[in-house]
C-alpha positions as CSV (number, residue, x, y, z in Angstrom):
1,X,123.0,-208.2,-135.6
2,X,121.4,-207.1,-138.9
3,X,117.7,-207.4,-139.8
4,X,116.5,-209.2,-142.9
5,X,114.0,-207.5,-145.2
6,X,111.2,-209.7,-143.8
7,X,112.1,-208.6,-140.2
8,X,112.2,-205.0,-141.2
9,X,108.7,-205.3,-142.5
10,X,107.5,-207.3,-139.5
11,X,109.0,-204.8,-136.9
12,X,108.3,-201.6,-138.7
13,X,106.2,-200.2,-135.8
14,X,109.2,-200.6,-133.6
15,X,111.6,-199.2,-136.2
16,X,109.7,-196.0,-136.4
17,X,109.8,-195.5,-132.6
18,X,112.5,-193.0,-131.9
19,X,113.4,-194.8,-128.6
20,X,113.7,-198.2,-130.3
21,X,114.6,-197.8,-134.0
22,X,117.0,-200.1,-135.9
23,X,119.6,-200.3,-133.1
24,X,117.0,-201.1,-130.5
25,X,115.4,-203.8,-132.7
26,X,118.9,-205.3,-133.3
27,X,119.4,-205.5,-129.5
28,X,116.0,-207.3,-129.2
29,X,117.0,-209.7,-131.9
30,X,120.3,-210.4,-130.1
31,X,118.7,-210.9,-126.7
32,X,118.3,-214.2,-124.9
33,X,115.5,-214.3,-122.3
34,X,114.7,-217.2,-119.9
35,X,111.1,-217.5,-118.9
36,X,110.4,-219.5,-115.7
37,X,106.9,-221.1,-116.2
38,X,104.7,-221.3,-119.2
39,X,101.5,-220.6,-117.3
40,X,99.3,-217.6,-116.7
41,X,102.2,-215.1,-116.5
42,X,104.6,-216.9,-118.8
43,X,102.0,-217.1,-121.6
44,X,101.7,-213.3,-122.3
45,X,105.4,-212.8,-121.6
46,X,106.3,-215.4,-124.2
47,X,103.8,-214.2,-126.8
48,X,104.7,-210.5,-126.6
49,X,108.5,-211.2,-126.5
50,X,108.1,-213.5,-129.5
51,X,106.1,-210.9,-131.3
52,X,108.7,-208.2,-130.5
53,X,111.4,-210.4,-132.1
54,X,113.5,-211.5,-129.1
55,X,116.1,-213.7,-130.7
56,X,116.1,-216.6,-128.2
57,X,113.5,-217.5,-125.7
58,X,114.2,-220.2,-123.1
59,X,111.2,-221.8,-121.4
60,X,111.4,-223.8,-118.2
61,X,108.4,-225.9,-117.2
62,X,107.8,-229.5,-116.4
63,X,104.0,-229.5,-116.5
64,X,101.5,-230.6,-119.2
65,X,98.6,-228.5,-120.5
66,X,95.3,-229.2,-118.9
67,X,91.9,-228.0,-119.9
68,X,91.5,-225.8,-116.9
69,X,94.7,-223.9,-117.9
70,X,93.1,-222.5,-121.0
71,X,91.0,-219.9,-119.2
72,X,94.2,-217.8,-118.7
73,X,97.2,-219.5,-120.2
74,X,96.9,-218.1,-123.7
75,X,100.0,-219.5,-125.2
76,X,98.2,-222.9,-125.2
77,X,95.0,-224.0,-127.0
78,X,92.5,-226.9,-126.8
79,X,94.5,-229.1,-129.2
80,X,97.5,-228.9,-126.9
81,X,95.8,-230.4,-123.9
82,X,98.0,-233.2,-122.6
83,X,101.1,-231.9,-124.3
84,X,104.2,-230.7,-122.4
85,X,103.8,-226.9,-121.9
86,X,107.2,-226.2,-123.3
87,X,106.3,-227.9,-126.5
88,X,102.9,-226.3,-126.8
89,X,104.5,-222.9,-126.2
90,X,107.3,-223.7,-128.7
91,X,104.7,-224.5,-131.4
92,X,102.6,-221.4,-130.7
93,X,105.7,-219.2,-130.9
94,X,106.8,-220.8,-134.2
95,X,103.4,-220.0,-135.6
96,X,103.6,-216.4,-134.4
97,X,107.2,-215.6,-135.3
98,X,109.5,-218.1,-137.1
99,X,112.5,-215.8,-136.6
100,X,112.5,-216.6,-132.8
101,X,114.5,-219.5,-131.5
102,X,113.0,-221.4,-128.6
103,X,115.0,-223.5,-126.1
104,X,112.5,-225.8,-124.4
105,X,113.6,-226.9,-121.0
106,X,111.1,-229.6,-119.9
107,X,112.2,-229.7,-116.3
108,X,111.9,-227.9,-113.0
109,X,114.5,-225.4,-112.2
110,X,116.3,-226.4,-109.0
111,X,119.5,-225.8,-107.1
112,X,121.4,-228.2,-109.3
113,X,120.6,-226.6,-112.6
114,X,119.6,-223.0,-111.9
115,X,123.0,-221.3,-112.4
116,X,123.7,-223.2,-115.6
117,X,120.3,-222.3,-117.0
118,X,120.3,-218.7,-116.0
119,X,123.9,-218.2,-117.0
120,X,123.0,-218.9,-120.6
121,X,120.6,-215.9,-120.9
122,X,120.7,-212.1,-120.6
123,X,117.6,-211.6,-118.5
124,X,115.1,-213.8,-116.6
125,X,111.3,-213.5,-116.2
126,X,109.9,-215.3,-113.2
127,X,106.3,-216.5,-113.6
128,X,106.6,-219.4,-111.1
129,X,103.9,-220.5,-108.8
130,X,105.6,-221.2,-105.5
131,X,107.8,-219.5,-103.0
132,X,110.7,-222.0,-103.0
133,X,111.2,-221.4,-106.8
134,X,111.0,-217.6,-106.4
135,X,113.7,-217.5,-103.7
136,X,115.8,-219.9,-105.7
137,X,115.5,-217.9,-109.0
138,X,116.1,-214.6,-107.2
139,X,119.2,-215.9,-105.4
140,X,120.6,-217.5,-108.6
141,X,120.0,-214.3,-110.6
142,X,121.9,-212.4,-108.0
143,X,124.8,-214.8,-108.0
144,X,124.9,-214.8,-111.8
145,X,124.4,-211.0,-112.0
146,X,121.4,-211.3,-114.3
147,X,118.4,-208.9,-114.1
148,X,115.2,-210.5,-113.0
149,X,111.7,-209.3,-113.9
150,X,109.4,-210.8,-111.3
151,X,105.7,-210.9,-111.0
152,X,103.0,-212.7,-109.0
153,X,99.2,-213.0,-109.1
154,X,96.2,-213.1,-106.8
155,X,92.6,-213.7,-107.8
156,X,92.0,-210.1,-108.9
157,X,95.4,-208.5,-108.4
158,X,99.1,-208.8,-109.1
159,X,102.4,-207.1,-108.9
160,X,105.6,-206.7,-110.8
161,X,109.1,-205.5,-110.2
162,X,112.6,-205.6,-111.6
163,X,115.3,-207.0,-109.4
164,X,119.0,-205.9,-109.9
165,X,120.5,-206.2,-106.4
166,X,124.0,-206.6,-107.9
167,X,123.8,-203.0,-109.2
168,X,123.5,-199.6,-107.4
169,X,120.7,-197.0,-107.5
170,X,121.6,-193.4,-108.4
171,X,122.1,-192.6,-104.7
172,X,124.8,-195.3,-104.4
173,X,122.8,-197.8,-102.4
174,X,122.2,-201.3,-103.9
175,X,118.9,-202.0,-105.5
176,X,116.7,-204.3,-103.4
177,X,116.6,-208.1,-103.8
178,X,113.5,-210.4,-103.5
179,X,114.6,-211.0,-100.0
180,X,114.3,-207.3,-99.2
181,X,110.8,-207.4,-100.4
182,X,109.8,-210.7,-98.8
183,X,112.3,-211.6,-96.0
184,X,110.5,-214.9,-95.2
185,X,107.9,-217.0,-97.0
186,X,104.5,-217.0,-95.4
187,X,103.7,-220.0,-93.1
188,X,102.4,-223.1,-95.0
189,X,98.7,-223.1,-95.5
190,X,98.2,-219.3,-95.1
191,X,98.0,-218.5,-98.8
192,X,95.3,-220.4,-100.8
193,X,96.0,-221.7,-104.3
194,X,93.9,-220.8,-107.3
195,X,92.1,-224.1,-107.4
196,X,90.5,-223.1,-104.1
197,X,90.0,-219.4,-104.6
198,X,90.0,-218.9,-108.4
199,X,91.5,-216.2,-110.6
200,X,90.2,-213.8,-113.2
201,X,92.1,-214.9,-116.3
202,X,92.5,-211.5,-117.9
203,X,94.4,-210.3,-114.7
204,X,97.2,-212.7,-115.7
205,X,97.3,-211.0,-119.1
206,X,97.7,-207.6,-117.6
207,X,100.5,-208.5,-115.3
208,X,102.3,-210.7,-117.8
209,X,102.2,-207.9,-120.4
210,X,103.7,-205.5,-117.8
211,X,106.5,-208.1,-117.3
212,X,107.1,-208.3,-121.1
213,X,107.2,-204.5,-121.3
214,X,109.8,-204.2,-118.5
215,X,111.9,-206.9,-120.2
216,X,111.9,-205.0,-123.5
217,X,112.8,-201.8,-121.7
218,X,115.7,-203.5,-120.1
219,X,116.9,-205.0,-123.4
220,X,116.7,-201.7,-125.3
221,X,117.7,-199.5,-122.4
222,X,114.7,-197.1,-122.4
223,X,112.5,-195.5,-119.8
224,X,112.5,-195.8,-116.0
225,X,113.2,-199.3,-114.6
226,X,111.0,-200.8,-111.9
227,X,114.2,-201.7,-110.0
228,X,113.5,-200.4,-106.5
229,X,109.8,-200.1,-107.1
230,X,106.9,-202.5,-106.8
231,X,104.0,-201.9,-109.2
232,X,100.7,-203.1,-107.8
233,X,97.5,-203.7,-109.8
234,X,93.9,-204.2,-108.5
235,X,91.5,-205.3,-111.2
236,X,88.4,-204.7,-109.2
237,X,89.1,-201.0,-108.9
238,X,91.2,-200.8,-112.1
239,X,93.9,-199.0,-110.1
240,X,97.7,-199.1,-110.1
241,X,99.9,-198.2,-107.1
242,X,103.6,-197.7,-107.2
243,X,105.6,-198.1,-104.0
244,X,109.3,-197.8,-103.3
245,X,111.1,-200.9,-102.1
246,X,114.3,-200.0,-100.1
247,X,117.4,-202.2,-99.9
248,X,117.6,-204.0,-96.6
249,X,121.2,-204.1,-95.4
250,X,120.3,-207.0,-93.1
251,X,119.1,-209.3,-95.9
252,X,121.2,-212.5,-96.1
253,X,121.8,-212.3,-99.9
254,X,123.0,-208.8,-100.7
255,X,123.2,-207.1,-97.3
256,X,126.2,-205.8,-95.5
257,X,127.0,-209.2,-94.0
258,X,125.7,-211.8,-96.5
259,X,125.4,-215.4,-95.5
260,X,124.1,-216.8,-98.8
261,X,127.0,-217.4,-101.2
262,X,125.7,-220.3,-103.2
263,X,122.5,-222.3,-103.7
264,X,123.2,-225.1,-101.2
265,X,120.4,-223.9,-98.9
266,X,117.9,-224.7,-101.7
267,X,118.9,-228.3,-102.1
268,X,116.0,-229.8,-100.2
269,X,113.5,-226.9,-100.3
270,X,109.8,-227.6,-100.5
271,X,107.5,-226.0,-103.0
272,X,105.6,-223.7,-100.6
273,X,102.6,-223.5,-103.0
274,X,100.8,-220.2,-103.7
275,X,98.1,-219.1,-106.1
276,X,99.0,-221.1,-109.1
277,X,98.8,-219.1,-112.3
């Protein structure tokens, strides 16, 4: 996919990077990325992927912009309060980079539409705010054999990883799935939401930017993937920790005796609310 003269000028800082260059930028332009959620995590993901020149960005969100979103959800602004988030994000991306196509999916992702949605993209970023959606998206990405860059937030912390359980690590064992990392969701009521405990807005920017970086690395094929590793961030101590996440052969999705072969178990799943970004 060739670059126009305007794109060459726009992306010149990528083009001079030896690891990216013209071929890498063409891969970015050809890429299709689906972002689940246009909130605290989805906002920086969308802005940096749009700035980088990702050719098509899909956005899934059924919410509307509220005033209390603006402290952290930087893709939206005061004038967009009351607007569907996917439309607000689409307009912001158009102002930032008119070369990017936006597919706005003003809906919730669920068991009935997940595989069709995910199947139309090359890579998925999960910035959702509840455990039911996280398990659904992870299972669907595995079934569709699509890489998933997942992140989550706490009041002053967050974490990010890349999930490719359909592929094998260098030692021949499968990469872990979300179910290897979190075999079961926490009991209802044990994790407070952000309306109760708050969140430092800039923390969402840090974690969402890390997500965007991992997505661009996956698209171009550079650096060391976070597959099999969980990157933890604590804003209070300004400290990162990197821990290895092993494949669990007993996990029901990608283990040695899988019991999950489709998305039917998600048909009537609840939301399992967590700290809403």
